[in-house]
N, C-alpha and C positions, 0 to 999 in steps of 0.2 A: 131708165136705170137709176137706182137710188145713189145718192152721194156715197162714195166709198168711205167706210168707217172702220176703225180698228178698236177692238175690245181686248185689252191686254190684262191678264190676271197675274199678279205677283204674289205667290203663295208664301214668300219669305221662309220662315223656319217651321212650316206646317206641311203635313201630308207625306208620309213615307211611301215606298213603292206600292204597298197593298192598298192604302187609302187612295193613292192616285189612280190606280186601276178602277177601284170602285166608283170614284168620282167620274172618271171618263165614261164608264158604261152608262151611268145615270144621265150625265150631261148630254150624251149623244141621243138619248131617248127624248130629251126635252128640247133640244135646239137643233133644228135642221139647217143644212147649208142655205145661205141666201146670197144672191148676187151682190157683189160689192162689199160684203161684210167679211172682215178678217178677224179670226179668233186666235189670240196668242196666249200661251201659258208659260210662266216662269216658275217651275217647281224647285224644290231643294235639289242639290246636285245628285243625291242618291236616288231621286225619283225620275230623273230625265229619261233614262232608257225605258223604264216601265211606261211612262206617259206617252213617249213618242211611239212606242209599239202599240199601245191601246188606241191612239188616235190615227194610226196608219190608214184606216179606211176613209179618213176625212181630209181631203187636200185643202180645205178651207181653214184647217187648224194647224198652227205651227207651235213647236216647243222650243223654248230658249233657256239660257242659263242666267242666273242672277248676277254673277260677277265672274270675271276671268283675270288671269295674269297676262301681262303683255309678252312675257317670254314663252317660247314654245315648249321648253322643258328646262329642268335644272333643279337645284337644291332650294326649293321654296316650299317648305313644309306647310301643309294646310291649304295651299293654293291650288287652283285648277287651271290647266292650260287650255288654250283654244283647240288644239288637236284632240285632246281628251274629251272635251265637251262635244265637239263635232262627232267623234266616234260614238258617243253615247246617244246621239240623235238631235242635238241642238242645232238649230239653223239661225238663231238670234242670240243676242246677249244684251242684258241691261248694262249700262255703264253710268257710274256717278250717282247712283241713288242717294238720297239725302242721308240714309242710315250709313252708307259707306263713307260719305263725306264727314258727317258729324259725329258718328260713334267710332269709326275706325280711322279717321284722319286722312282719308283719300283726298289728294289735292287736285286742282284743275289740270295740272300738268300730267299727273298720273292718269286721270280720266282720258286725256287726249292721247296718251300712249296706248291705252286700251282700245280706243276707237280706231287708231291707225292699225293696230295688230289685228283687230277683228275684221276690218275691211280687207287687209292683206290675206287673211285666212279664208275670205269668201263668204262670211256670214253677215247678217244684218245687225244693226245697232239701234237700241233705244237709249239715247243720251238724256239723263234726267238733270234738270236744273230747277232752281227755286230759291226763294229768299226765306230767311228766318223771320220770326215775329218782330224782333228788334229792328231788323233791316227794313221791314215793311213800315213799321211805325215811324221810322226815321226818314221815310221817303226815299229809300235806297234800293227799291226792288230792281229797277233797271240796272243799276250798277252791279248788284249781286249777280244777276243773270248774265250780264255782259262778261264779267270776270270768269264765269264758268264756261262760257262759249268761246272766249277769246283764244285759248290755246288749241282749239280743235280746227284742223285744216278744212278748207272748202271741200265738200264731199258730194257724192252722188246722192241726191234726195230720194232716189228709189231704194237706197240701202241704209240711209240714216234717218231715223225719226227722232224728233225732240219731244220729251215729255216735261211739261211744266208742272212741277209739284211744289206749291208753296209749303215750306216745312211746317208752318204753324197749322196747316190743315190736315196733315197726315195722321190718321188714326185718332183725331181729336173730336170728331163730330162737327168741327167747324169747316166750312168750305168757302172758297172765293165765290162771289156771285158770278153768274155767267158773263155779265158785262165786264167785271174786273178781270176774269180769266182771259176773255177775248182781247182785252186791251194789252195784256202781257204777251199773248200769242202774236198780236200784230207787231209788237216791238221786236220779238224774236225774229220774225220773218224779215222785218226791215233791216235789222242789224246783220243778219246773215247775208242779205242781198248786198249790203254795203261791202261785205268782206268777200264778195265774189261767188257766193253759193249760187248754183243754178236755181231758177224758180221751181216751185212745186214741193218744197219741203213740207212734210206733214208734222203737225204739232198736236200732241195729246194733252189732256188735262188729267191730273191725279190729285186726290186729296178729299177724303170723305165723300166719295161718289156713292150714290144710293139710287134705289128705284124711284125715290121721290124727286130727285133733282137731275137725273141723267137726261131726261128729255129736254129740259130747259138748257142744259149745258150744250147738248149737241145741236140745238136749234141755232146756236151761234156759228156762222159759216167759217170762222177762223179756228174752230175746235174740231179736229179730225178724228177724235176718238177719245177713249179714256184708259187710264192705267189704274187698276183697282187692287187694293190689298185685301184686308180682312173680309170685305163684302163679297169676295170671289171664292171663298173657301168652301161654301156649300153649293152643290150643283143647282139646287132649286133657286137659291137666292141670286146666284150669278146669271142663271137663265132668265130670271125676272128682270134683272137690270138690262141684259142684252135685248130682251123683247121690248122693254119700255123705251129703249133708245131708238 
């Protein structure tokens, strides 16, 4: 049996319901189920229901939400609650993506509240962490990642996946070398073990992943999959990355 791998697609603010259905039809023609391979999609909120319905014949594919509020309901204009996301078909949520942290001011404490709420609601979590270029150049990568992980309580590794996304590599064409990424992944595992997390936490890499580098990244035993943005928007291109991995 092949090593279990996760291929997660974050569509950000792309693909409405119609485009999502078209993508799903073509993607299922290109990518067959494979043992040990998990395919996760995070479309915009308006496309969750359409994509979940389109992928219903494929149990190896899960659909998630890109961001949630920790409160189940209330006067929070523009936010999406976990019950509403679940009703639409989401079984996963991203939390703490760098764009949420750096463009919208999400704090580590707010991310931790979202993780707790998602677990209480019964869905899986992909918690994103990563350092800025300035932090990296100052030798503060581990400090930055530690601060983002610190407020998050010890969790069931079968339901919480960590995604290491160096901010300087997201959508820039620059990417960490497989060795550099694996080094941070080992730090994440060691730090979580110190804090009492059970063994077995899965850690994904994100940041300018492509068909040219995915095989080398996944050859590192500490990298359990990839979280991909722009390169996952075309069914053919995303299928190529998955096949190369």
